[in-house]
C-alpha positions in Angstrom: -15.1 -5.9 23.9 -12.4 -4.4 21.4 -12.8 -1.0 19.8 -13.1 -1.0 16.2 -10.4 0.9 14.2 -11.4 3.8 12.5 -12.1 3.0 8.8 -10.0 5.0 6.3 -12.2 7.2 3.9 -10.5 7.6 0.5 -12.3 10.2 -1.0 -11.2 13.8 -2.1 -11.5 16.1 1.1 -11.2 13.3 3.8 -8.6 14.1 6.6 -5.8 11.6 6.9 -2.4 11.3 8.7 0.9 9.3 8.0 4.3 8.7 9.2 6.8 10.4 6.7 10.0 8.4 6.4 12.2 11.7 6.9 10.5 12.9 10.0 9.7 11.6 13.5 6.1 13.3 13.8 3.2 12.2 12.0 1.7 14.6 9.4 -2.0 15.4 8.9 -3.6 16.5 5.5 -6.6 16.3 3.1 -6.9 14.0 0.2 -6.9 15.7 -3.1 -6.9 13.0 -5.8 -5.8 9.4 -6.5 -3.2 8.4 -8.9 -4.4 6.7 -12.0 -3.4 3.5 -10.6 -5.4 4.2 -7.1 -2.1 3.1 -5.4 -1.4 6.7 -4.0 -3.1 9.8 -3.1 -2.1 13.5 -3.6 -2.3 14.8 0.0 -2.3 18.5 0.8 -0.5 19.3 4.1 1.3 22.0 6.0 4.4 21.5 3.8 2.7 21.2 0.3 1.5 18.4 -1.5 2.8 14.9 -1.7 2.0 11.6 -3.1 1.3 9.1 -0.4 0.8 5.3 -0.9 -2.4 4.1 0.4 -0.8 1.7 2.8 0.7 4.4 4.7 -2.3 6.5 5.3 -4.6 6.4 8.4 -7.8 8.1 9.3 -7.1 11.5 11.0 -7.6 11.8 14.7 -11.0 12.8 15.9 -10.8 16.4 17.4 
């Protein structure tokens, strides 16, 4: 059997990760709020806050 991929939970406070275009390592952060069009989310992370397109977001790794 195949493992099911983790489901992305798009709600404020959810933990996510993504691969930034300018860095070799993935970043992890917390969703703050969606854009008015729901195409991007404001994500708080160790470098500050950034708007990230939903297609780049993945569920944060389980710890």
